gemmi code that builds the backbone of each chain (N, CA, C; Angstrom):
import gemmi

chains = {
    "A": [
        ("MET", (53.299, 310.724, 32.026), (54.975, 310.382, 32.517), (55.074, 309.902, 31.300)),
        ("PHE", (54.815, 308.955, 30.449), (54.704, 308.260, 29.317), (54.555, 308.561, 28.684)),
        ("LEU", (53.584, 309.496, 28.259), (53.539, 310.463, 26.776), (54.009, 311.542, 26.827)),
        ("GLN", (54.818, 312.188, 28.197), (55.491, 313.353, 27.977), (56.566, 312.765, 27.591)),
        ("GLY", (57.079, 311.891, 27.936), (58.702, 311.681, 27.556), (58.660, 311.099, 25.734)),
        ("ILE", (57.498, 310.416, 25.723), (57.638, 310.258, 23.987), (57.570, 311.760, 23.662)),
        ("LEU", (56.587, 312.075, 24.045), (56.663, 313.563, 23.033), (57.989, 314.458, 22.524)),
        ("VAL", (58.168, 314.026, 23.825), (60.103, 315.207, 23.969), (60.990, 314.116, 22.784)),
        ("PHE", (60.353, 313.234, 22.470), (61.599, 311.982, 21.955), (60.752, 312.243, 20.372)),
        ("ILE", (59.843, 312.238, 19.695), (58.888, 312.657, 18.727), (59.664, 314.136, 18.220)),
        ("VAL", (59.471, 314.981, 18.988), (60.318, 316.050, 18.646), (61.328, 316.116, 18.062)),
        ("LYS", (62.218, 315.450, 18.900), (63.842, 315.453, 18.488), (63.449, 313.978, 17.286)),
        ("LEU", (62.803, 313.711, 17.225), (62.435, 312.664, 15.655), (62.578, 313.887, 14.733)),
        ("LEU", (61.439, 314.583, 14.349), (61.167, 315.662, 13.622), (61.971, 317.321, 13.792)),
        ("SER", (62.121, 316.632, 14.443), (63.081, 318.653, 14.265), (64.803, 318.404, 13.492)),
        ("SER", (64.725, 316.743, 12.825), (65.614, 316.642, 11.963), (64.645, 317.140, 10.523)),
        ("SER", (63.512, 317.030, 9.914), (62.791, 317.893, 9.065), (62.260, 318.839, 9.442)),
        ("PHE", (62.042, 318.893, 9.972), (61.157, 320.731, 10.415), (62.040, 321.770, 11.285)),
        ("ASN", (61.518, 322.777, 11.545), (61.870, 324.146, 12.289), (61.353, 323.619, 13.779)),
        ("PRO", (62.311, 323.421, 14.399), (62.392, 323.385, 15.869), (61.273, 324.689, 16.797)),
        ("LEU", (61.470, 325.384, 16.107), (60.098, 326.771, 16.460), (58.907, 326.445, 15.679)),
        ("LEU", (59.095, 325.727, 14.343), (57.538, 325.110, 14.261), (57.053, 324.261, 14.381)),
        ("LEU", (57.590, 323.151, 14.965), (57.004, 322.243, 16.153), (56.110, 322.356, 17.225)),
        ("LEU", (56.734, 323.290, 17.660), (56.636, 324.354, 19.390), (55.543, 325.071, 18.930)),
        ("PHE", (55.322, 325.926, 17.143), (54.044, 326.662, 17.377), (53.216, 325.698, 16.737)),
        ("MET", (52.901, 324.558, 16.192), (52.653, 323.707, 16.141), (51.694, 322.993, 16.908)),
        ("GLN", (52.745, 322.598, 18.414), (51.898, 321.573, 19.589), (51.055, 322.544, 20.407)),
        ("TYR", (51.567, 324.576, 19.863), (50.731, 325.198, 21.002), (49.407, 325.178, 20.400)),
        ("ALA", (49.216, 325.765, 18.892), (48.406, 325.811, 18.135), (47.355, 324.191, 18.322)),
        ("GLY", (47.637, 323.164, 18.314), (46.935, 322.001, 18.897), (46.609, 321.641, 20.452)),
        ("GLY", (47.257, 322.494, 21.082), (47.009, 322.408, 22.213), (46.312, 323.531, 23.152)),
        ("LEU", (46.373, 324.544, 21.799), (45.051, 325.781, 22.726), (44.323, 325.210, 22.301)),
        ("ILE", (43.637, 324.552, 20.796), (42.510, 323.740, 20.261), (42.013, 322.527, 21.619)),
        ("GLY", (42.795, 322.470, 21.983), (42.163, 320.757, 22.823), (41.928, 321.728, 24.450)),
        ("VAL", (42.797, 322.327, 24.335), (41.924, 323.578, 26.084), (41.397, 323.831, 25.915)),
        ("ILE", (40.683, 324.664, 24.505), (39.180, 325.196, 24.479), (38.524, 324.272, 24.679)),
        ("ILE", (38.417, 323.490, 23.857), (37.116, 322.570, 23.503), (37.325, 321.942, 25.326)),
        ("TYR", (38.220, 321.949, 25.992), (37.975, 321.026, 27.339), (37.886, 321.625, 28.247)),
        ("VAL", (37.851, 323.196, 28.128), (37.663, 323.877, 29.381), (36.001, 324.527, 28.770)),
        ("LEU", (35.266, 324.140, 27.855), (34.078, 324.731, 27.383), (33.076, 323.781, 27.432)),
        ("VAL", (33.412, 322.366, 27.108), (32.752, 320.959, 28.162), (32.987, 320.842, 29.206)),
        ("LYS", (34.155, 321.149, 29.867), (33.457, 320.879, 31.953), (33.026, 322.574, 32.073)),
        ("LYS", (32.958, 323.322, 31.339), (32.235, 325.238, 31.652), (32.711, 325.592, 33.217)),
        ("PHE", (34.685, 325.569, 32.750), (34.904, 325.862, 33.837), (34.886, 327.400, 34.030)),
        ("LYS", (34.714, 328.086, 34.730), (34.838, 329.436, 34.962), (36.003, 330.738, 34.420)),
        ("LEU", (36.499, 331.386, 33.454), (37.330, 332.339, 33.143), (37.687, 333.325, 33.560)),
        ("THR", (36.578, 333.499, 34.149), (36.651, 334.804, 34.486), (38.216, 334.815, 36.005)),
        ("ILE", (39.481, 335.455, 35.290), (40.272, 335.613, 36.890), (41.113, 337.085, 37.074)),
        ("SER", (40.877, 336.799, 38.351), (41.776, 338.588, 38.600), (42.928, 338.723, 38.230)),
        ("LYS", (42.872, 340.616, 37.647), (44.385, 341.328, 36.914), (45.521, 340.714, 37.591)),
        ("HIS", (45.199, 340.190, 38.817), (46.760, 340.331, 38.558), (47.379, 338.597, 38.679)),
        ("GLU", (45.948, 337.714, 38.549), (45.995, 336.468, 38.413), (46.528, 335.871, 36.631)),
        ("LEU", (45.822, 336.893, 35.886), (45.670, 336.635, 34.458), (47.538, 337.726, 33.893)),
        ("PHE", (47.136, 338.751, 34.524), (48.938, 338.830, 34.410), (50.198, 337.816, 34.438)),
        ("LEU", (50.322, 337.154, 35.806), (50.461, 335.827, 36.264), (50.416, 334.635, 35.035)),
        ("ALA", (49.328, 334.111, 34.734), (48.687, 333.200, 33.810), (49.104, 333.802, 32.299)),
        ("LEU", (49.545, 334.928, 31.998), (50.427, 335.597, 30.755), (52.007, 335.564, 31.252)),
        ("LEU", (52.350, 336.180, 32.327), (54.064, 335.580, 31.940), (54.186, 334.790, 32.081)),
        ("SER", (53.453, 333.583, 32.769), (53.891, 332.277, 32.773), (53.111, 331.123, 31.450)),
        ("GLY", (52.952, 332.227, 30.792), (52.745, 331.741, 29.016), (54.236, 332.247, 28.447)),
        ("PHE", (54.756, 333.767, 28.739), (55.518, 334.534, 28.126), (57.235, 333.498, 28.535)),
        ("LEU", (57.020, 333.176, 29.594), (57.923, 331.812, 30.168), (58.707, 330.699, 29.779)),
        ("VAL", (56.678, 330.334, 29.465), (57.274, 328.347, 29.243), (57.315, 328.609, 27.758)),
        ("SER", (56.920, 329.685, 26.731), (57.038, 329.104, 25.154), (58.669, 329.789, 24.802)),
        ("THR", (58.902, 330.793, 25.537), (60.430, 331.516, 25.441), (61.045, 329.930, 25.929)),
        ("GLY", (60.868, 329.628, 26.782), (61.799, 328.223, 27.497), (62.282, 327.347, 26.843)),
        ("LEU", (60.561, 326.825, 26.607), (60.847, 325.441, 25.196), (61.274, 326.101, 24.333)),
        ("SER", (61.065, 326.889, 23.821), (62.064, 327.669, 22.166), (63.008, 327.269, 22.055)),
        ("PHE", (63.617, 327.356, 23.298), (65.539, 327.358, 23.448), (65.428, 325.517, 23.425)),
        ("TYR", (64.642, 325.103, 24.839), (64.625, 323.650, 24.778), (64.439, 323.473, 23.604)),
        ("TYR", (63.186, 323.001, 22.552), (63.273, 322.765, 21.641), (64.824, 322.999, 20.243)),
        ("ILE", (65.197, 324.146, 20.420), (66.560, 324.039, 19.555), (67.981, 323.182, 20.474)),
        ("ALA", (67.588, 323.485, 21.341), (68.522, 322.139, 21.800), (68.722, 320.800, 21.761)),
        ("ILE", (67.532, 320.328, 21.684), (67.041, 319.212, 21.407), (67.312, 318.956, 19.989)),
        ("ARG", (67.547, 320.013, 19.280), (68.196, 319.551, 17.823), (69.135, 319.134, 17.762)),
        ("MET", (69.591, 320.368, 18.468), (71.703, 319.982, 17.696), (72.022, 319.252, 19.160)),
        ("ALA", (71.743, 318.417, 19.738), (72.183, 317.726, 20.693), (71.465, 315.628, 21.339)),
        ("PRO", (72.106, 315.009, 21.360), (71.355, 314.087, 21.919), (70.131, 314.230, 22.742)),
        ("VAL", (68.231, 313.596, 22.454), (67.923, 314.166, 23.667), (68.060, 313.376, 24.860)),
        ("SER", (69.391, 311.983, 24.871), (69.148, 311.543, 25.977), (70.257, 312.088, 26.891)),
        ("LEU", (70.674, 312.950, 26.070), (71.287, 314.581, 27.586), (71.215, 315.851, 27.840)),
        ("VAL", (69.541, 315.969, 26.748), (69.117, 317.697, 26.598), (68.011, 317.283, 27.571)),
        ("SER", (67.189, 316.686, 27.266), (66.215, 315.887, 28.937), (66.246, 315.680, 30.579)),
        ("PRO", (67.035, 314.860, 30.254), (67.376, 315.227, 31.549), (68.086, 315.879, 32.097)),
        ("LEU", (69.265, 316.570, 31.611), (69.812, 317.992, 31.797), (68.458, 319.139, 32.190)),
        ("GLN", (67.740, 318.652, 31.272), (66.721, 319.857, 31.606), (65.318, 320.131, 33.005)),
        ("SER", (65.191, 318.015, 33.169), (64.216, 317.944, 33.906), (65.324, 318.366, 35.358)),
        ("VAL", (66.341, 317.933, 35.609), (67.018, 318.240, 36.769), (67.351, 319.530, 36.792)),
        ("GLY", (67.610, 320.476, 35.949), (68.116, 321.598, 36.038), (67.243, 322.440, 36.323)),
        ("ILE", (65.692, 322.162, 35.540), (64.153, 322.724, 36.631), (63.717, 322.445, 37.932)),
        ("MET", (64.292, 321.299, 38.453), (64.783, 320.696, 39.893), (65.043, 321.342, 40.475)),
        ("LEU", (66.854, 321.609, 40.308), (67.320, 322.386, 41.351), (66.934, 323.937, 41.521)),
        ("MET", (66.942, 324.566, 40.386), (65.749, 326.150, 39.994), (64.952, 326.070, 40.665)),
        ("GLN", (64.027, 325.049, 40.947), (62.985, 324.897, 41.890), (63.512, 325.479, 43.219)),
        ("GLY", (63.776, 324.064, 43.904), (64.773, 324.103, 44.902), (65.001, 325.380, 45.507)),
        ("ILE", (66.129, 326.053, 44.496), (67.157, 327.450, 45.034), (65.738, 328.503, 45.047)),
        ("LEU", (65.144, 328.578, 43.760), (63.827, 329.892, 44.412), (63.107, 329.250, 45.340)),
        ("GLY", (62.844, 327.746, 45.845), (61.638, 327.559, 47.485), (62.936, 328.131, 48.136)),
        ("PHE", (63.809, 327.573, 48.423), (64.680, 328.677, 48.846), (64.999, 329.900, 49.498)),
        ("THR", (65.816, 330.574, 48.384), (65.679, 332.165, 48.417), (64.817, 333.017, 48.586)),
        ("ILE", (63.234, 332.709, 47.758), (62.805, 334.128, 48.124), (61.175, 332.929, 49.445)),
        ("LEU", (61.119, 331.707, 49.471), (59.473, 331.528, 49.668), (60.348, 331.114, 51.472)),
        ("LYS", (61.769, 330.913, 51.493), (62.597, 330.837, 53.094), (61.975, 329.104, 53.440)),
        ("GLU", (62.082, 328.209, 52.940), (61.631, 326.402, 52.983), (62.857, 326.213, 53.808)),
        ("LYS", (62.291, 325.311, 54.224), (63.212, 324.813, 54.799), (64.572, 323.983, 53.997)),
        ("VAL", (65.706, 323.831, 54.343), (66.358, 322.950, 54.202), (66.781, 322.010, 54.683)),
        ("THR", (67.013, 320.301, 54.760), (66.928, 319.417, 55.381), (68.226, 318.551, 54.233)),
        ("LEU", (68.804, 317.564, 55.452), (69.475, 316.879, 55.023), (69.272, 316.597, 53.553)),
        ("LYS", (68.169, 315.774, 53.180), (67.718, 315.292, 52.838), (67.461, 315.923, 50.737)),
        ("THR", (67.022, 317.625, 51.258), (67.486, 318.572, 49.852), (69.041, 318.592, 49.555)),
        ("ILE", (69.674, 319.081, 50.408), (70.762, 318.907, 50.396), (71.404, 317.592, 49.527)),
        ("LEU", (71.567, 316.180, 50.396), (71.962, 315.536, 49.087), (70.831, 315.404, 47.763)),
        ("GLY", (69.870, 315.839, 47.451), (69.126, 315.845, 46.881), (69.887, 316.635, 45.701)),
        ("PHE", (70.565, 317.969, 46.163), (71.085, 319.396, 44.950), (72.501, 318.571, 44.666)),
        ("ILE", (73.542, 317.613, 45.810), (74.737, 317.202, 45.304), (74.260, 316.481, 44.154)),
        ("SER", (73.295, 315.388, 44.654), (73.211, 314.608, 43.014), (72.650, 315.037, 42.088)),
        ("ALA", (71.214, 316.058, 41.474), (71.585, 317.133, 41.382), (72.489, 317.246, 39.748)),
        ("ILE", (73.791, 318.236, 40.768), (75.084, 318.340, 40.358), (75.658, 317.135, 39.865)),
        ("LEU", (75.746, 316.068, 40.325), (76.134, 315.244, 39.661), (76.403, 314.333, 38.537)),
        ("CYS", (74.301, 314.728, 38.124), (74.063, 314.167, 37.477), (74.375, 315.288, 36.374)),
        ("ILE", (74.197, 316.676, 36.374), (74.622, 316.972, 35.370), (76.087, 316.952, 34.866)),
        ("ILE", (77.053, 316.979, 36.187), (78.374, 316.762, 35.570), (78.580, 315.064, 34.746)),
        ("PHE", (78.506, 314.623, 35.004), (78.609, 313.495, 34.456), (78.130, 313.583, 32.841)),
        ("LEU", (76.704, 314.094, 32.837), (75.676, 314.183, 31.563), (76.720, 314.506, 30.606)),
        ("THR", (77.603, 315.811, 30.756), (78.354, 317.364, 30.361), (79.268, 316.958, 30.183)),
        ("ILE", (80.459, 316.314, 31.020), (81.542, 315.549, 30.545), (81.866, 314.510, 29.338)),
    ],
    "B": [
        ("MET", (79.711, 323.762, 22.411), (79.228, 324.653, 23.445), (77.709, 325.503, 22.810)),
        ("ILE", (77.470, 325.628, 22.419), (75.913, 326.599, 22.073), (74.824, 325.927, 22.402)),
        ("TRP", (74.929, 324.731, 22.281), (73.318, 323.757, 23.121), (73.310, 324.010, 24.451)),
        ("GLN", (74.344, 323.853, 24.692), (74.248, 324.225, 26.483), (73.968, 326.056, 26.933)),
        ("ILE", (74.306, 326.344, 25.883), (73.959, 327.863, 26.212), (72.297, 327.658, 25.791)),
        ("TYR", (71.654, 327.387, 25.097), (70.269, 327.193, 24.956), (69.521, 326.516, 25.802)),
        ("LEU", (70.471, 325.047, 26.336), (69.984, 324.826, 27.990), (69.884, 325.489, 29.053)),
        ("VAL", (71.110, 325.951, 28.762), (70.374, 326.791, 30.512), (69.703, 327.948, 30.274)),
        ("LEU", (69.232, 328.899, 29.023), (68.284, 329.640, 28.808), (66.947, 328.675, 29.256)),
        ("ALA", (66.711, 327.536, 28.681), (65.760, 327.163, 28.698), (65.454, 326.407, 29.979)),
        ("VAL", (66.316, 326.348, 30.885), (65.990, 325.869, 32.408), (65.623, 328.398, 33.724)),
        ("LEU", (66.543, 328.564, 33.367), (65.859, 329.269, 33.315), (64.724, 329.801, 33.488)),
        ("PHE", (64.142, 330.113, 32.182), (63.303, 330.448, 31.760), (61.740, 329.300, 32.456)),
        ("MET", (61.966, 328.252, 31.929), (61.310, 326.960, 32.371), (61.302, 326.854, 34.054)),
        ("GLY", (62.143, 327.210, 34.506), (62.409, 327.309, 36.028), (61.192, 328.488, 36.398)),
        ("PHE", (61.409, 329.661, 36.095), (60.800, 330.551, 37.144), (59.236, 330.568, 36.499)),
        ("ASN", (58.862, 329.946, 35.533), (57.538, 329.748, 35.138), (56.852, 328.528, 36.213)),
        ("SER", (57.698, 327.156, 36.666), (56.983, 326.122, 37.773), (56.557, 326.835, 38.744)),
        ("PHE", (57.898, 327.712, 38.657), (57.413, 328.726, 40.320), (56.421, 329.176, 40.225)),
        ("ILE", (56.005, 329.923, 39.090), (54.903, 330.797, 38.670), (53.871, 330.384, 38.831)),
        ("VAL", (53.328, 329.215, 38.486), (52.449, 328.465, 38.090), (52.284, 328.066, 39.121)),
        ("LYS", (52.872, 327.204, 40.428), (52.665, 326.919, 41.572), (52.037, 327.438, 42.460)),
        ("LYS", (52.623, 328.844, 42.144), (51.437, 329.787, 42.742), (50.412, 329.771, 42.364)),
        ("LEU", (50.290, 330.239, 41.089), (48.368, 330.514, 40.901), (47.520, 328.930, 40.508)),
        ("VAL", (48.087, 328.050, 40.505), (47.333, 326.622, 40.223), (46.407, 326.650, 41.892)),
        ("LYS", (47.154, 327.009, 43.037), (46.125, 327.042, 43.973), (45.196, 328.327, 43.751)),
        ("LYS", (44.784, 329.030, 43.537), (43.722, 329.952, 42.815), (43.122, 329.498, 41.670)),
        ("VAL", (43.849, 329.103, 40.862), (43.054, 328.979, 39.197), (42.835, 328.108, 38.371)),
        ("LYS", (42.003, 327.095, 38.167), (42.056, 326.083, 38.113), (43.541, 326.041, 36.753)),
        ("PRO", (43.901, 324.659, 36.509), (45.438, 324.095, 35.684), (44.591, 324.672, 34.451)),
        ("ASN", (43.546, 324.125, 34.604), (43.395, 323.821, 32.458), (43.226, 325.420, 32.174)),
        ("VAL", (42.629, 326.295, 33.107), (42.204, 327.789, 32.810), (43.289, 328.743, 32.759)),
        ("VAL", (44.550, 328.123, 33.565), (46.009, 328.810, 33.153), (46.611, 328.136, 32.267)),
        ("MET", (46.545, 326.893, 31.721), (46.803, 326.677, 30.693), (46.316, 327.214, 29.550)),
        ("LEU", (45.510, 327.881, 29.462), (43.911, 328.548, 28.427), (45.058, 329.681, 27.980)),
        ("TYR", (45.210, 330.226, 29.047), (46.225, 331.536, 28.870), (47.041, 332.210, 29.041)),
        ("GLN", (47.655, 330.933, 29.075), (49.296, 330.439, 28.580), (49.487, 330.324, 27.121)),
        ("PHE", (48.270, 329.246, 27.007), (48.482, 329.123, 25.616), (48.453, 330.610, 24.261)),
        ("MET", (47.065, 331.014, 24.627), (47.054, 332.667, 24.300), (47.749, 332.998, 23.543)),
        ("LEU", (48.576, 333.133, 24.950), (49.910, 334.131, 24.375), (50.911, 333.122, 23.785)),
        ("ALA", (50.854, 332.282, 24.219), (52.282, 331.412, 23.723), (52.425, 331.041, 22.303)),
        ("THR", (51.004, 330.779, 21.789), (50.606, 330.530, 20.177), (51.154, 331.876, 19.199)),
        ("PRO", (50.920, 332.648, 20.067), (51.341, 333.793, 18.604), (53.032, 334.659, 18.736)),
        ("LEU", (53.199, 334.107, 20.047), (54.747, 334.316, 20.220), (55.836, 334.044, 20.443)),
        ("VAL", (55.045, 331.967, 20.290), (56.277, 331.025, 19.440), (56.172, 331.358, 18.119)),
        ("ALA", (55.020, 331.896, 17.034), (54.848, 331.498, 15.485), (55.776, 333.169, 15.325)),
        ("SER", (55.637, 334.378, 16.163), (56.424, 335.137, 16.129), (58.189, 335.037, 15.716)),
        ("TYR", (58.602, 334.333, 16.645), (60.008, 333.627, 17.598), (60.514, 333.015, 15.807)),
        ("ASN", (59.670, 332.267, 15.265), (59.600, 331.706, 14.605), (59.686, 332.093, 12.930)),
        ("LEU", (58.940, 333.088, 12.870), (58.815, 334.243, 12.123), (60.345, 335.056, 12.118)),
        ("LEU", (60.634, 335.758, 13.003), (61.610, 336.510, 13.346), (62.832, 335.890, 12.271)),
        ("THR", (63.068, 334.237, 13.167), (64.546, 333.392, 13.174), (64.469, 332.865, 11.462)),
        ("GLY", (63.438, 333.565, 10.102), (63.892, 333.724, 9.762), (62.739, 331.828, 9.078)),
        ("GLY", (62.579, 331.440, 9.599), (61.629, 330.361, 9.245), (60.086, 330.558, 8.835)),
        ("GLU", (59.436, 329.455, 8.361), (57.873, 329.465, 7.717), (56.819, 329.050, 9.093)),
        ("LEU", (55.974, 329.445, 8.766), (54.534, 328.705, 9.351), (54.002, 327.778, 7.924)),
        ("ILE", (54.236, 326.488, 8.524), (53.215, 326.182, 7.493), (53.233, 325.356, 8.345)),
        ("PHE", (51.333, 324.904, 7.823), (50.605, 324.289, 8.644), (50.435, 322.724, 7.987)),
        ("ASN", (50.365, 321.755, 9.187), (50.884, 320.592, 9.228), (49.580, 320.033, 9.637)),
        ("PRO", (48.524, 319.448, 9.665), (47.728, 318.750, 10.282), (47.804, 317.562, 11.536)),
        ("LEU", (48.787, 317.100, 10.472), (49.961, 316.103, 11.655), (49.919, 316.585, 13.073)),
        ("LEU", (51.160, 317.388, 12.692), (51.924, 317.939, 13.319), (50.702, 319.145, 14.684)),
        ("LEU", (49.299, 319.292, 14.715), (48.614, 319.204, 15.030), (48.629, 318.510, 16.435)),
        ("LEU", (48.531, 317.400, 16.274), (48.640, 316.237, 17.331), (49.927, 316.175, 17.757)),
        ("LEU", (50.596, 316.651, 17.687), (51.987, 316.810, 18.806), (51.200, 317.986, 19.911)),
        ("GLY", (50.417, 318.765, 19.491), (49.643, 319.951, 20.644), (48.823, 318.815, 21.245)),
        ("PHE", (48.028, 318.263, 20.433), (46.548, 317.231, 21.486), (47.960, 316.716, 22.877)),
        ("GLY", (48.668, 316.211, 21.959), (49.542, 315.026, 23.192), (49.588, 315.765, 24.195)),
        ("TYR", (50.413, 316.923, 24.054), (50.832, 317.940, 24.991), (50.066, 318.449, 26.030)),
        ("PHE", (48.958, 318.659, 25.480), (47.341, 318.915, 25.937), (47.102, 318.037, 27.161)),
        ("CYS", (47.086, 316.603, 26.199), (46.601, 315.373, 27.183), (48.095, 315.130, 27.934)),
        ("SER", (49.097, 315.015, 28.073), (50.138, 315.021, 29.040), (49.451, 315.992, 30.272)),
        ("LEU", (49.794, 316.640, 29.993), (49.624, 317.832, 31.212), (48.336, 317.935, 31.723)),
        ("THR", (47.162, 317.870, 30.782), (46.000, 317.656, 31.454), (45.821, 315.968, 33.049)),
        ("LEU", (46.680, 314.851, 31.730), (46.540, 313.793, 32.806), (47.396, 314.386, 34.087)),
        ("PHE", (48.662, 314.971, 34.331), (49.538, 315.073, 35.268), (48.557, 316.109, 36.157)),
        ("TYR", (47.695, 317.191, 35.746), (46.832, 317.772, 36.860), (46.175, 316.956, 37.488)),
        ("VAL", (45.120, 316.135, 36.695), (44.354, 315.860, 37.395), (44.998, 314.359, 38.291)),
        ("SER", (46.311, 314.007, 37.969), (46.869, 313.156, 38.727), (47.402, 314.150, 40.257)),
        ("LEU", (47.706, 315.776, 39.908), (47.823, 315.937, 41.459), (46.995, 316.339, 42.006)),
        ("VAL", (45.497, 316.546, 41.355), (44.147, 316.538, 42.134), (43.940, 315.248, 42.895)),
        ("LYS", (44.060, 314.146, 41.737), (43.884, 313.246, 43.022), (44.741, 312.591, 44.062)),
        ("GLY", (45.827, 312.923, 43.398), (47.263, 313.063, 44.616), (47.659, 313.787, 45.483)),
        ("SER", (49.168, 313.878, 45.283), (49.991, 315.009, 45.903), (50.824, 315.149, 45.397)),
        ("LEU", (51.493, 316.417, 45.390), (52.382, 317.324, 44.264), (53.675, 316.389, 45.075)),
        ("THR", (54.144, 316.146, 46.483), (55.034, 315.309, 46.820), (55.291, 314.193, 46.097)),
        ("ARG", (53.967, 313.022, 45.366), (54.072, 312.217, 44.598), (54.380, 312.176, 43.791)),
        ("ALA", (53.179, 313.379, 42.744), (53.190, 312.806, 41.285), (53.936, 313.975, 40.318)),
        ("GLY", (54.751, 315.012, 41.439), (56.113, 315.915, 40.894), (56.611, 314.617, 40.261)),
        ("PRO", (57.428, 314.554, 41.285), (58.607, 313.123, 40.811), (58.615, 312.201, 39.952)),
        ("ILE", (57.477, 311.742, 39.735), (56.886, 310.697, 38.837), (56.811, 311.779, 37.361)),
        ("TRP", (56.628, 312.685, 37.236), (56.146, 313.345, 36.057), (57.883, 313.824, 35.840)),
        ("THR", (58.559, 314.185, 36.328), (59.690, 313.964, 36.284), (60.834, 313.335, 35.396)),
        ("LEU", (60.131, 312.085, 35.817), (61.212, 310.630, 35.595), (60.936, 310.556, 34.260)),
        ("ASN", (59.895, 311.605, 33.215), (59.415, 311.383, 31.672), (60.561, 311.512, 31.509)),
        ("LEU", (61.925, 312.253, 32.004), (63.023, 312.130, 31.618), (64.262, 310.759, 31.193)),
        ("LEU", (64.031, 309.694, 31.535), (64.341, 308.678, 31.531), (63.851, 308.421, 30.686)),
        ("ILE", (62.301, 308.978, 29.862), (61.493, 307.726, 28.735), (62.295, 308.003, 27.624)),
        ("SER", (62.329, 309.599, 27.510), (63.213, 310.190, 26.090), (64.338, 309.632, 25.844)),
        ("ALA", (65.032, 310.074, 27.491), (66.405, 309.302, 27.160), (67.256, 307.482, 26.607)),
        ("ILE", (65.561, 307.020, 27.312), (65.807, 305.692, 27.018), (65.155, 304.770, 25.227)),
        ("LEU", (64.391, 305.865, 25.127), (63.925, 306.001, 23.571), (64.735, 306.734, 22.519)),
        ("GLY", (65.741, 307.384, 23.359), (67.415, 308.239, 22.583), (68.026, 306.716, 22.320)),
        ("PHE", (68.204, 305.917, 23.229), (69.043, 305.094, 23.281), (69.224, 303.931, 21.638)),
        ("ILE", (68.115, 303.563, 22.561), (66.992, 302.218, 21.786), (67.037, 302.791, 19.710)),
        ("ILE", (65.881, 303.583, 19.570), (66.023, 303.423, 18.935), (67.325, 304.876, 17.980)),
        ("LEU", (66.988, 305.605, 18.403), (68.691, 306.974, 17.673), (69.699, 306.426, 17.980)),
        ("HIS", (70.038, 305.276, 18.726), (71.371, 304.824, 18.519), (72.160, 306.138, 19.302)),
        ("GLU", (71.906, 306.761, 20.391), (72.683, 307.804, 20.958), (73.701, 307.219, 21.323)),
        ("PRO", (74.488, 307.634, 21.868), (75.694, 306.780, 22.334), (75.406, 306.700, 24.393)),
        ("LEU", (75.973, 305.755, 24.470), (75.418, 305.067, 26.125), (76.854, 304.585, 26.432)),
        ("ASN", (77.540, 305.597, 27.407), (79.029, 304.812, 28.243), (78.307, 305.163, 29.720)),
        ("LEU", (79.395, 304.653, 30.456), (79.463, 305.297, 32.026), (79.202, 306.490, 32.514)),
        ("ASN", (79.734, 307.225, 31.736), (79.121, 308.952, 32.387), (77.473, 309.377, 32.012)),
        ("ILE", (77.321, 308.602, 31.022), (76.098, 308.966, 30.953), (74.623, 308.117, 31.812)),
        ("ALA", (75.293, 306.724, 31.811), (74.105, 305.730, 32.525), (74.719, 306.671, 34.340)),
        ("LEU", (75.825, 307.031, 34.515), (75.752, 307.434, 36.154), (74.989, 308.710, 36.453)),
        ("GLY", (74.971, 309.648, 35.310), (74.428, 310.848, 35.420), (72.598, 310.914, 35.372)),
        ("LEU", (72.071, 309.616, 34.520), (70.917, 309.600, 34.553), (70.842, 308.713, 36.247)),
        ("LEU", (71.365, 308.624, 36.768), (71.083, 307.217, 37.662), (70.897, 308.480, 38.869)),
        ("PHE", (72.070, 309.144, 38.495), (71.997, 310.852, 39.830), (71.010, 311.558, 39.486)),
        ("GLY", (70.577, 311.437, 38.381), (69.534, 312.128, 37.855), (67.818, 311.924, 38.977)),
        ("VAL", (67.954, 310.238, 38.799), (66.815, 309.770, 38.979), (66.689, 309.565, 41.035)),
        ("VAL", (67.769, 309.809, 41.736), (68.251, 309.454, 43.147), (67.967, 310.951, 43.816)),
        ("SER", (68.263, 312.637, 42.894), (67.997, 314.138, 42.799), (66.147, 313.918, 42.302)),
        ("VAL", (65.658, 313.016, 41.526), (64.114, 313.249, 42.048), (63.549, 312.917, 42.903)),
        ("TYR", (64.515, 311.480, 43.360), (63.638, 310.818, 44.868), (63.622, 311.977, 45.866)),
        ("LEU", (65.307, 312.392, 45.565), (65.539, 313.171, 47.105), (64.952, 314.804, 47.492)),
        ("LEU", (64.669, 314.881, 46.072), (64.079, 316.418, 46.073), (62.815, 316.229, 46.016)),
        ("ARG", (62.267, 315.480, 46.191), (60.552, 315.467, 46.412), (59.849, 316.225, 47.053)),
    ],
}
model = gemmi.Model(1)
for chain_id, residues in chains.items():
    chain = gemmi.Chain(chain_id)
    for i, (resn, *xyz) in enumerate(residues, 1):
        res = gemmi.Residue()
        res.name, res.seqid = resn, gemmi.SeqId(i, " ")
        for name, pos in zip(("N", "CA", "C"), xyz):
            atom = gemmi.Atom()
            atom.name, atom.element = name, gemmi.Element(name[0])
            atom.pos, atom.b_iso = gemmi.Position(*pos), 0.0
            res.add_atom(atom)
        chain.add_residue(res)
    model.add_chain(chain)
structure = gemmi.Structure()
structure.add_model(model)
structure.setup_entities()
């Protein structure tokens, strides 16, 4: 949690000197090296089904495109606004997808959580 | 107004992604998922950079960002294995506070009542939506 929060802050600091997409590219390049070494050392099984491979690659497309937009937003606006809005927004989306697609139960706690998330977004954007 | 549009797009893409990853990590080891994600993401982001007129400048120090990103994700996945998503997920999401606090202290970003209330509701929503 701390490491991720610090990383986002470092991106904000560096985005004034570097193109945010270059930062993201270097982040992925460094991460790719790290994960290759880790997977080889741990001897994880790399063969997966075609369906799982499709989902993993789709996920790669979604997260890299999403992070590209996010890093551009971080450059343009204060990180103290962008980071919380992104986190809460993703949580809201997960909840909405959860009960529309997975038909997850909606409890009073969930409704209060959604209301809090919406209030968070309102207060951070006014 | 334009940063808000980028942020909404980011949330849409990353929201769908987290939905897919949740389904995927039930069957495939998270670091293997990361490997395939990064294998596509690295050249894709390089393309986005070039298409928007950027340059690909190799800076070894910036690679450390990637090591840090990989470490933070791996630590999160380890916490999921050892703990539960209902506890680890919200704690992970609280990284929103870390970057916000660093923004206030180091970058002297504005902090007013609206922002403080927004962050408070953000933390409350993390707790309630776990």
